[in-house]
One Martini backbone bead per residue (centre of mass of N, CA, C, O) as a GRO file, in nm:
protein
  467
    1MET     BB    1  12.518  10.336   7.362
    2THR     BB    2  12.576  10.003   7.449
    3SER     BB    3  12.360   9.919   7.615
    4ARG     BB    4  12.142   9.645   7.684
    5ASN     BB    5  11.978   9.861   7.848
    6PRO     BB    6  11.749  10.096   7.768
    7ARG     BB    7  11.670  10.210   8.053
    8ASP     BB    8  11.999  10.304   8.096
    9SER     BB    9  12.029  10.480   7.863
   10ARG     BB   10  12.253  10.732   7.793
   11LEU     BB   11  12.265  11.075   7.704
   12ARG     BB   12  12.455  11.295   7.581
   13LEU     BB   13  12.481  11.632   7.676
   14VAL     BB   14  12.397  11.854   7.417
   15SER     BB   15  12.373  12.085   7.202
   16PRO     BB   16  12.150  12.171   6.986
   17ARG     BB   17  12.143  12.146   6.644
   18SER     BB   18  12.117  12.247   6.356
   19LEU     BB   19  12.092  12.120   6.057
   20ALA     BB   20  12.344  12.264   5.917
   21ALA     BB   21  12.542  12.157   6.159
   22ALA     BB   22  12.539  11.899   6.061
   23PRO     BB   23  12.689  11.650   5.930
   24ARG     BB   24  12.806  11.572   5.642
   25ALA     BB   25  12.782  11.314   5.410
   26VAL     BB   26  12.940  11.503   5.210
   27THR     BB   27  13.243  11.589   5.101
   28GLN     BB   28  13.464  11.858   4.987
   29ARG     BB   29  13.700  11.968   4.795
   30ARG     BB   30  13.898  12.233   4.811
   31THR     BB   31  13.935  12.506   4.593
   32ARG     BB   32  14.175  12.718   4.504
   33ARG     BB   33  14.139  13.074   4.472
   34PRO     BB   34  14.233  13.344   4.374
   35ALA     BB   35  14.232  13.647   4.482
   36PRO     BB   36  14.060  13.894   4.384
   37ARG     BB   37  14.093  14.186   4.184
   38PRO     BB   38  14.036  14.488   4.144
   39PRO     BB   39  14.009  14.727   3.953
   40GLU     BB   40  14.178  14.959   3.813
   41GLY     BB   41  14.160  15.233   4.046
   42THR     BB   42  14.083  15.118   4.302
   43PRO     BB   43  14.054  15.180   4.604
   44PRO     BB   44  14.142  15.121   4.891
   45PRO     BB   45  13.972  15.011   5.172
   46ALA     BB   46  14.031  15.250   5.349
   47GLU     BB   47  13.918  15.462   5.150
   48LEU     BB   48  13.638  15.346   5.119
   49ALA     BB   49  13.562  15.360   5.419
   50HIS     BB   50  13.585  15.667   5.437
   51MET     BB   51  13.354  15.721   5.241
   52ALA     BB   52  13.137  15.572   5.398
   53ARG     BB   53  13.159  15.735   5.657
   54THR     BB   54  13.082  16.002   5.526
   55GLY     BB   55  12.806  15.917   5.400
   56LEU     BB   56  12.714  15.799   5.711
   57SER     BB   57  12.740  16.016   5.941
   58ASP     BB   58  12.446  16.088   6.001
   59ALA     BB   59  12.346  15.802   6.065
   60ALA     BB   60  12.549  15.754   6.297
   61ARG     BB   61  12.452  15.983   6.476
   62VAL     BB   62  12.168  15.874   6.522
   63ALA     BB   63  12.257  15.599   6.632
   64ARG     BB   64  12.394  15.711   6.884
   65TRP     BB   65  12.157  15.850   7.000
   66ALA     BB   66  11.988  15.586   7.027
   67ASP     BB   67  12.184  15.438   7.216
   68ALA     BB   68  12.143  15.651   7.451
   69ALA     BB   69  11.809  15.711   7.442
   70LEU     BB   70  11.683  15.391   7.354
   71ARG     BB   71  11.719  15.232   7.585
   72PRO     BB   72  11.637  15.013   7.792
   73GLY     BB   73  11.475  15.202   8.058
   74ARG     BB   74  11.429  15.454   7.898
   75ASP     BB   75  11.307  15.727   7.800
   76GLY     BB   76  11.184  15.665   7.487
   77ALA     BB   77  11.252  15.360   7.385
   78ASN     BB   78  11.024  15.390   7.190
   79PRO     BB   79  11.035  15.444   6.840
   80GLY     BB   80  10.779  15.300   6.735
   81GLY     BB   81  10.607  15.169   6.497
   82LYS     BB   82  10.783  14.950   6.303
   83GLY     BB   83  11.055  15.141   6.331
   84ALA     BB   84  10.925  15.414   6.358
   85LEU     BB   85  10.926  15.723   6.439
   86SER     BB   86  10.801  15.912   6.651
   87ASP     BB   87  10.723  16.231   6.692
   88ALA     BB   88  10.858  16.271   6.968
   89THR     BB   89  11.130  16.140   6.904
   90ALA     BB   90  11.204  16.316   6.653
   91GLU     BB   91  11.200  16.590   6.815
   92ARG     BB   92  11.406  16.512   7.020
   93ALA     BB   93  11.639  16.455   6.816
   94ALA     BB   94  11.635  16.733   6.681
   95ALA     BB   95  11.709  16.894   6.932
   96ASP     BB   96  11.978  16.739   7.012
   97LEU     BB   97  12.105  16.770   6.688
   98GLY     BB   98  12.011  17.012   6.505
   99LEU     BB   99  11.745  16.924   6.357
  100THR     BB  100  11.506  16.793   6.166
  101PRO     BB  101  11.268  16.556   6.160
  102VAL     BB  102  11.315  16.481   5.869
  103GLN     BB  103  11.616  16.420   5.891
  104VAL     BB  104  11.596  16.209   6.114
  105ARG     BB  105  11.432  16.005   5.949
  106ALA     BB  106  11.628  15.966   5.724
  107ASP     BB  107  11.865  15.872   5.895
  108TRP     BB  108  11.729  15.636   6.031
  109ASP     BB  109  11.667  15.475   5.769
  110THR     BB  110  11.970  15.451   5.694
  111ALA     BB  111  12.062  15.304   5.949
  112ARG     BB  112  11.888  15.054   5.911
  113LEU     BB  113  11.989  14.967   5.618
  114ALA     BB  114  12.306  14.963   5.742
  115GLY     BB  115  12.291  14.834   6.049
  116LEU     BB  116  12.307  15.052   6.292
  117ILE     BB  117  12.007  14.971   6.327
  118GLU     BB  118  11.788  14.781   6.542
  119VAL     BB  119  11.458  14.633   6.515
  120HIS     BB  120  11.257  14.492   6.794
  121GLY     BB  121  10.972  14.565   6.750
  122ASP     BB  122  10.983  14.833   6.998
  123THR     BB  123  11.302  14.802   6.985
  124ALA     BB  124  11.601  14.977   6.993
  125ARG     BB  125  11.935  14.906   6.858
  126PRO     BB  126  12.251  14.858   6.811
  127GLY     BB  127  12.447  14.765   6.588
  128TRP     BB  128  12.745  14.599   6.525
  129ARG     BB  129  12.855  14.820   6.332
  130LEU     BB  130  12.864  15.053   6.534
  131ARG     BB  131  13.080  14.927   6.731
  132ALA     BB  132  13.290  14.906   6.459
  133TRP     BB  133  13.312  15.179   6.301
  134SER     BB  134  13.608  15.297   6.387
  135ARG     BB  135  13.786  14.993   6.345
  136ASP     BB  136  13.611  14.852   6.097
  137ASP     BB  137  13.608  14.846   5.764
  138SER     BB  138  13.438  14.604   5.690
  139ALA     BB  139  13.181  14.692   5.840
  140VAL     BB  140  13.142  14.952   5.680
  141LEU     BB  141  13.116  14.816   5.396
  142ARG     BB  142  12.880  14.637   5.462
  143GLY     BB  143  12.684  14.867   5.533
  144TRP     BB  144  12.691  14.996   5.252
  145VAL     BB  145  12.601  14.747   5.091
  146ALA     BB  146  12.324  14.733   5.232
  147LEU     BB  147  12.230  15.002   5.119
  148PHE     BB  148  12.265  14.937   4.824
  149ASP     BB  149  12.067  14.700   4.812
  150ALA     BB  150  11.844  14.931   4.932
  151TRP     BB  151  11.783  15.159   4.719
  152SER     BB  152  11.468  15.138   4.672
  153LEU     BB  153  11.409  15.236   4.987
  154ALA     BB  154  11.580  15.528   4.994
  155TYR     BB  155  11.355  15.619   4.779
  156PRO     BB  156  11.094  15.745   4.650
  157GLU     BB  157  10.852  15.650   4.465
  158PRO     BB  158  10.688  15.705   4.203
  159MET     BB  159  10.408  15.834   4.119
  160ALA     BB  160  10.175  15.662   3.957
  161ARG     BB  161  10.293  15.364   3.963
  162GLU     BB  162  10.333  15.054   3.879
  163PRO     BB  163  10.452  14.805   4.065
  164ALA     BB  164  10.546  14.624   3.826
  165ALA     BB  165  10.730  14.837   3.692
  166VAL     BB  166  10.914  14.880   3.931
  167ALA     BB  167  11.007  14.583   3.959
  168GLU     BB  168  11.144  14.568   3.680
  169VAL     BB  169  11.354  14.781   3.728
  170VAL     BB  170  11.488  14.658   3.967
  171SER     BB  171  11.570  14.391   3.821
  172ALA     BB  172  11.730  14.551   3.577
  173MET     BB  173  11.968  14.730   3.719
  174PRO     BB  174  12.216  14.541   3.738
  175GLN     BB  175  12.285  14.567   3.432
  176VAL     BB  176  12.325  14.870   3.436
  177LEU     BB  177  12.556  14.871   3.643
  178SER     BB  178  12.747  14.688   3.489
  179PHE     BB  179  12.783  14.892   3.249
  180LEU     BB  180  12.896  15.115   3.420
  181GLN     BB  181  13.141  14.965   3.529
  182LEU     BB  182  13.265  14.886   3.247
  183SER     BB  183  13.296  15.188   3.146
  184ALA     BB  184  13.450  15.376   3.346
  185GLY     BB  185  13.226  15.613   3.323
  186PRO     BB  186  13.044  15.814   3.154
  187VAL     BB  187  12.683  15.777   3.076
  188PRO     BB  188  12.438  15.808   2.888
  189VAL     BB  189  12.101  15.795   2.964
  190ASP     BB  190  11.993  15.697   2.688
  191GLN     BB  191  12.158  15.435   2.696
  192LEU     BB  192  12.036  15.325   2.959
  193LEU     BB  193  11.740  15.316   2.850
  194ASP     BB  194  11.788  15.105   2.633
  195LEU     BB  195  11.891  14.886   2.823
  196LEU     BB  196  11.643  14.870   3.003
  197GLY     BB  197  11.439  14.800   2.777
  198GLN     BB  198  11.575  14.523   2.711
  199ARG     BB  199  11.557  14.397   3.001
  200VAL     BB  200  11.249  14.412   3.033
  201THR     BB  201  11.185  14.235   2.787
  202GLU     BB  202  11.333  13.985   2.892
  203LEU     BB  203  11.163  13.945   3.150
  204ARG     BB  204  10.889  13.904   3.000
  205THR     BB  205  10.982  13.660   2.832
  206GLU     BB  206  11.058  13.472   3.073
  207ARG     BB  207  10.772  13.440   3.184
  208CYS     BB  208  10.574  13.339   2.979
  209GLU     BB  209  10.275  13.451   2.932
  210ILE     BB  210  10.002  13.214   2.904
  211PRO     BB  211   9.700  13.187   2.815
  212TYR     BB  212   9.410  13.047   2.896
  213GLY     BB  213   9.232  12.877   2.683
  214PRO     BB  214   9.103  12.975   2.416
  215GLU     BB  215   9.189  13.101   2.127
  216PRO     BB  216   9.198  13.394   1.992
  217VAL     BB  217   9.100  13.591   1.756
  218PRO     BB  218   9.271  13.717   1.519
  219VAL     BB  219   9.420  14.042   1.504
  220PRO     BB  220   9.526  14.325   1.413
  221GLU     BB  221   9.808  14.481   1.487
  222PRO     BB  222   9.906  14.745   1.632
  223ALA     BB  223  10.093  14.972   1.692
  224GLU     BB  224  10.350  14.994   1.897
  225VAL     BB  225  10.307  15.035   2.254
  226PRO     BB  226  10.419  15.143   2.521
  227ASP     BB  227  10.362  15.101   2.821
  228ALA     BB  228  10.565  15.226   3.033
  229PRO     BB  229  10.746  15.471   3.091
  230LEU     BB  230  11.103  15.456   3.167
  231ALA     BB  231  11.231  15.728   3.227
  232PRO     BB  232  11.119  15.793   3.517
  233LEU     BB  233  11.228  15.528   3.645
  234LEU     BB  234  11.523  15.582   3.586
  235GLU     BB  235  11.541  15.845   3.735
  236TRP     BB  236  11.472  15.724   4.009
  237ALA     BB  237  11.700  15.519   4.029
  238LEU     BB  238  11.937  15.715   4.003
  239HIS     BB  239  11.861  15.886   4.255
  240ALA     BB  240  11.869  15.657   4.451
  241LEU     BB  241  12.169  15.583   4.407
  242ALA     BB  242  12.270  15.873   4.473
  243SER     BB  243  12.162  15.876   4.780
  244VAL     BB  244  12.381  15.633   4.854
  245GLY     BB  245  12.654  15.678   4.672
  246ALA     BB  246  12.690  15.522   4.375
  247LEU     BB  247  12.617  15.787   4.209
  248THR     BB  248  12.618  16.029   3.939
  249CYS     BB  249  12.431  16.317   3.820
  250GLY     BB  250  12.472  16.491   3.496
  251GLU     BB  251  12.425  16.612   3.189
  252GLY     BB  252  12.301  16.327   3.088
  253GLN     BB  253  12.468  16.161   3.312
  254ALA     BB  254  12.636  15.866   3.444
  255THR     BB  255  12.835  15.784   3.748
  256LEU     BB  256  13.030  15.596   3.921
  257THR     BB  257  13.146  15.558   4.211
  258PRO     BB  258  13.386  15.407   4.382
  259LEU     BB  259  13.186  15.254   4.553
  260GLY     BB  260  12.994  15.156   4.336
  261SER     BB  261  13.204  15.003   4.163
  262TRP     BB  262  13.292  14.813   4.384
  263ALA     BB  263  13.017  14.678   4.450
  264VAL     BB  264  12.965  14.569   4.158
  265TRP     BB  265  13.212  14.393   4.159
  266VAL     BB  266  13.139  14.217   4.393
  267LYS     BB  267  12.880  14.102   4.268
  268LEU     BB  268  13.020  13.977   4.016
  269GLU     BB  269  13.204  13.796   4.167
  270GLN     BB  270  12.996  13.627   4.308
  271ILE     BB  271  12.878  13.512   4.042
  272CYS     BB  272  13.137  13.385   3.940
  273VAL     BB  273  13.179  13.188   4.168
  274ALA     BB  274  12.912  13.038   4.130
  275ALA     BB  275  12.971  12.954   3.831
  276GLN     BB  276  13.250  12.794   3.930
  277SER     BB  277  13.112  12.608   4.092
  278PRO     BB  278  13.003  12.293   4.129
  279ALA     BB  279  12.702  12.379   4.128
  280GLY     BB  280  12.587  12.631   3.989
  281ASN     BB  281  12.308  12.819   4.121
  282ILE     BB  282  12.238  13.116   4.033
  283GLU     BB  283  11.969  13.031   3.830
  284GLN     BB  284  11.817  12.896   4.054
  285PRO     BB  285  11.594  12.804   4.242
  286ALA     BB  286  11.595  12.770   4.574
  287GLU     BB  287  11.557  12.460   4.602
  288ASP     BB  288  11.788  12.386   4.404
  289MET     BB  289  12.012  12.545   4.538
  290LEU     BB  290  12.007  12.398   4.812
  291ARG     BB  291  12.062  12.116   4.703
  292GLY     BB  292  12.339  12.194   4.581
  293CYS     BB  293  12.453  12.281   4.881
  294ALA     BB  294  12.455  12.006   5.052
  295GLN     BB  295  12.762  11.926   4.959
  296LEU     BB  296  12.876  12.156   5.106
  297ARG     BB  297  13.050  12.345   5.281
  298PRO     BB  298  12.971  12.605   5.475
  299ASN     BB  299  13.141  12.826   5.330
  300ALA     BB  300  13.058  12.747   5.039
  301ALA     BB  301  12.758  12.786   5.082
  302ARG     BB  302  12.762  13.086   5.164
  303ALA     BB  303  12.874  13.182   4.894
  304GLU     BB  304  12.631  13.086   4.734
  305TYR     BB  305  12.417  13.248   4.872
  306ARG     BB  306  12.526  13.524   4.810
  307ALA     BB  307  12.522  13.507   4.502
  308TRP     BB  308  12.223  13.446   4.477
  309LEU     BB  309  12.131  13.713   4.621
  310ALA     BB  310  12.282  13.914   4.422
  311ALA     BB  311  12.082  13.824   4.165
  312ARG     BB  312  11.844  13.937   4.362
  313PRO     BB  313  11.596  14.045   4.521
  314VAL     BB  314  11.546  14.028   4.855
  315GLY     BB  315  11.238  13.978   4.878
  316GLY     BB  316  11.212  13.744   4.680
  317ALA     BB  317  11.428  13.557   4.809
  318VAL     BB  318  11.289  13.519   5.082
  319THR     BB  319  11.030  13.393   4.977
  320GLU     BB  320  11.165  13.147   4.843
  321LEU     BB  321  11.294  13.033   5.104
  322ILE     BB  322  11.032  12.995   5.260
  323ASP     BB  323  10.892  12.806   5.061
  324ALA     BB  324  11.113  12.586   5.073
  325ALA     BB  325  11.075  12.537   5.389
  326ARG     BB  326  10.770  12.414   5.339
  327GLY     BB  327  10.856  12.161   5.263
  328GLU     BB  328  10.939  11.813   5.301
  329ASP     BB  329  11.240  11.878   5.314
  330ALA     BB  330  11.452  11.908   5.581
  331LEU     BB  331  11.712  12.000   5.453
  332THR     BB  332  11.596  12.247   5.305
  333ARG     BB  333  11.500  12.390   5.555
  334GLY     BB  334  11.774  12.432   5.703
  335LEU     BB  335  11.912  12.577   5.456
  336ALA     BB  336  11.720  12.815   5.431
  337PHE     BB  337  11.805  12.939   5.716
  338GLU     BB  338  12.098  12.976   5.641
  339ALA     BB  339  12.039  13.177   5.409
  340LEU     BB  340  11.888  13.382   5.601
  341ARG     BB  341  12.150  13.452   5.766
  342VAL     BB  342  12.276  13.598   5.523
  343VAL     BB  343  12.067  13.819   5.495
  344GLY     BB  344  11.934  13.904   5.760
  345ALA     BB  345  11.749  14.173   5.858
  346PRO     BB  346  11.548  14.171   5.602
  347ALA     BB  347  11.418  13.882   5.710
  348GLU     BB  348  11.267  13.924   5.974
  349PRO     BB  349  10.962  13.959   5.904
  350ASP     BB  350  10.932  13.680   5.771
  351VAL     BB  351  11.021  13.506   6.003
  352ARG     BB  352  10.815  13.609   6.214
  353ALA     BB  353  10.560  13.514   6.036
  354VAL     BB  354  10.642  13.183   6.086
  355VAL     BB  355  10.628  13.099   6.393
  356GLU     BB  356  10.327  12.950   6.378
  357GLU     BB  357  10.467  12.733   6.200
  358THR     BB  358  10.546  12.434   6.302
  359PRO     BB  359  10.786  12.347   6.104
  360LEU     BB  360  10.932  12.653   6.147
  361ARG     BB  361  10.958  12.743   6.439
  362PRO     BB  362  11.239  12.649   6.539
  363TYR     BB  363  11.400  12.800   6.316
  364ALA     BB  364  11.292  13.084   6.370
  365LEU     BB  365  11.377  13.108   6.671
  366LEU     BB  366  11.681  13.071   6.623
  367TRP     BB  367  11.712  13.305   6.429
  368LEU     BB  368  11.608  13.528   6.622
  369ALA     BB  369  11.810  13.487   6.847
  370GLU     BB  370  12.067  13.544   6.684
  371HIS     BB  371  11.967  13.828   6.593
  372ASP     BB  372  11.944  13.920   6.914
  373GLY     BB  373  12.251  13.792   7.027
  374TYR     BB  374  12.281  13.507   7.042
  375ASP     BB  375  12.452  13.247   7.083
  376PRO     BB  376  12.445  12.976   6.891
  377GLU     BB  377  12.494  12.778   7.144
  378ASP     BB  378  12.235  12.925   7.309
  379ALA     BB  379  11.964  12.939   7.134
  380HIS     BB  380  11.813  12.679   7.225
  381GLU     BB  381  11.680  12.815   7.490
  382VAL     BB  382  11.413  12.920   7.337
  383LEU     BB  383  11.319  12.629   7.346
  384THR     BB  384  11.126  12.399   7.393
  385ARG     BB  385  11.104  12.068   7.436
  386ALA     BB  386  10.915  12.018   7.192
  387GLU     BB  387  11.076  12.184   6.985
  388SER     BB  388  11.335  12.023   7.011
  389THR     BB  389  11.214  11.755   6.923
  390TRP     BB  390  11.119  11.839   6.648
  391LEU     BB  391  11.396  11.911   6.545
  392TRP     BB  392  11.525  11.630   6.587
  393VAL     BB  393  11.340  11.489   6.383
  394ASP     BB  394  11.394  11.663   6.136
  395THR     BB  395  11.696  11.609   6.129
  396ALA     BB  396  11.672  11.299   6.107
  397ALA     BB  397  11.524  11.306   5.836
  398ALA     BB  398  11.765  11.428   5.680
  399VAL     BB  399  11.973  11.207   5.744
  400ALA     BB  400  11.809  10.967   5.636
  401ASP     BB  401  11.782  11.086   5.335
  402HIS     BB  402  12.116  11.202   5.311
  403GLY     BB  403  12.276  11.011   5.476
  404GLU     BB  404  12.425  10.809   5.727
  405ALA     BB  405  12.409  10.590   5.969
  406PRO     BB  406  12.624  10.710   6.173
  407LEU     BB  407  12.480  10.991   6.189
  408LEU     BB  408  12.220  10.893   6.319
  409VAL     BB  409  12.344  10.791   6.575
  410ARG     BB  410  12.492  11.059   6.655
  411HIS     BB  411  12.217  11.222   6.682
  412LEU     BB  412  12.145  11.137   6.970
  413GLU     BB  413  12.338  11.340   7.121
  414SER     BB  414  12.135  11.600   7.055
  415ALA     BB  415  11.947  11.534   7.268
  416VAL     BB  416  11.772  11.651   7.564
  417GLN     BB  417  11.739  11.381   7.654
  418PRO     BB  418  11.877  11.155   7.894
  419THR     BB  419  11.700  10.917   7.766
  420VAL     BB  420  11.573  10.698   7.549
  421PRO     BB  421  11.283  10.659   7.664
  422THR     BB  422  11.224  10.965   7.681
  423LEU     BB  423  11.261  11.026   7.389
  424LEU     BB  424  11.049  10.835   7.274
  425ASP     BB  425  10.809  10.960   7.417
  426GLU     BB  426  10.842  11.256   7.301
  427VAL     BB  427  10.838  11.178   7.006
  428ARG     BB  428  10.556  11.060   7.003
  429ALA     BB  429  10.410  11.329   7.118
  430VAL     BB  430  10.487  11.552   6.894
  431GLY     BB  431  10.389  11.469   6.585
  432HIS     BB  432  10.570  11.395   6.363
  433PRO     BB  433  10.540  11.281   6.036
  434ARG     BB  434  10.847  11.124   6.055
  435THR     BB  435  10.869  10.929   6.295
  436VAL     BB  436  10.866  10.642   6.186
  437GLN     BB  437  11.103  10.664   5.980
  438VAL     BB  438  11.315  10.745   6.190
  439LEU     BB  439  11.296  10.497   6.381
  440VAL     BB  440  11.355  10.285   6.167
  441ALA     BB  441  11.630  10.391   6.082
  442LEU     BB  442  11.762  10.382   6.364
  443ALA     BB  443  11.721  10.074   6.418
  444ALA     BB  444  11.893   9.992   6.167
  445ALA     BB  445  12.168  10.152   6.259
  446HIS     BB  446  12.193  10.040   6.533
  447PRO     BB  447  12.411   9.821   6.718
  448ASP     BB  448  12.210   9.793   6.951
  449PRO     BB  449  11.976   9.558   6.993
  450ALA     BB  450  11.804   9.669   7.234
  451LEU     BB  451  11.767   9.956   7.127
  452ALA     BB  452  11.648   9.884   6.853
  453LYS     BB  453  11.403   9.743   6.965
  454ALA     BB  454  11.275   9.986   7.108
  455VAL     BB  455  11.250  10.161   6.854
  456ARG     BB  456  11.067   9.969   6.692
  457ARG     BB  457  10.839   9.973   6.901
  458ALA     BB  458  10.783  10.275   6.878
  459ALA     BB  459  10.712  10.276   6.584
  460PHE     BB  460  10.470  10.079   6.603
  461GLN     BB  461  10.303  10.260   6.795
  462VAL     BB  462  10.277  10.496   6.610
  463HIS     BB  463  10.151  10.352   6.365
  464THR     BB  464   9.899  10.222   6.548
  465GLY     BB  465   9.834  10.410   6.818
  466GLY     BB  466   9.973  10.304   7.054
  467SER     BB  467  10.132  10.240   7.400
   0.00000   0.00000   0.00000
């Protein structure tokens, strides 16, 4: 890259890297924290994994059946629309496994939530956890925690309930579960109902919904009437958590199972780690959290993402991350998709939905390729030349805004184009809104005067619309 003749300047061909894989402008010293120990009485991991395998044995059985019967190229490989089993496939599985179609559908849904089955479009395939099910205790426990996180999807919602009220209860349940975990024993349901009511009230207060327009004429307030009764919703939540094996209910009391207690402790520990981290972003909205993680090393950032995700419902968190990715900051965009990698399978529908949005398309395609099993080093092969160029400019914009000049110069090496003139031609053609700023910054940073001059000329041509 030091040739005086820009026409002959060769670029070293390397695999394009996503934004988050680019070198960090600021590194951070890692602080060692002693490995946390679970509460006294928590079974060892091997015993917890055995419990998880037992609880998910029916789901694993259906997943293995799907692995054998629904592979691409076999009859009936289509599981049905949008990941649901078709009637014919459910009846076929029921006949093969000696179950009813209703049982098969329930086990299928559980297997999907636990990551034992992955559905891509109309094709079902075994998840990586199924491959490691018999030999990797950590994979089993991660699968069970994924199911635990999706408890509200594992059990039908109560009929004739306002979606807003259900959402409030889902958001409030982490505090209820924390109380159960700290109690380390049976807790009366009435006591949990009081706690749920307090938390729902706090959530409504935090929203601080102030009406616009002139203030209404004050009228005497009637006696306070509760909005929607929370008792049926708490009963639904407890039964849903019991259905995934997180707690037991009976005689007006609820008790966390060893698995449930361990999972809640893991979530609390993640939150504590985030609160003690240099960034401390657990309570921040997605965009602020991502900016706070920009200075962290990849492992530390992923720990921050996990803790942030643990503190809020998955669906809302994914929506926040996608909205943050739509902003003007390219660094935030790349980090948002790194956080979505931590989310995993639950984020797939939302990521797939933004594939046609030009600024997000390269990131979404890379995310989906890795989710479909591509090696991260090879995932860039799914991008067209123009998409790779757009991603190169977007990454360069992030480096220009947040990095140092040497990083921007080194970023040239990640371009797919073999020569600088070719790169400049394609960068100009791709139409990225930050093209001029990127080229000006690159020209100012590059030590080769001839190459810098060529880059400045290209920036001027983009700015004036010339050729």
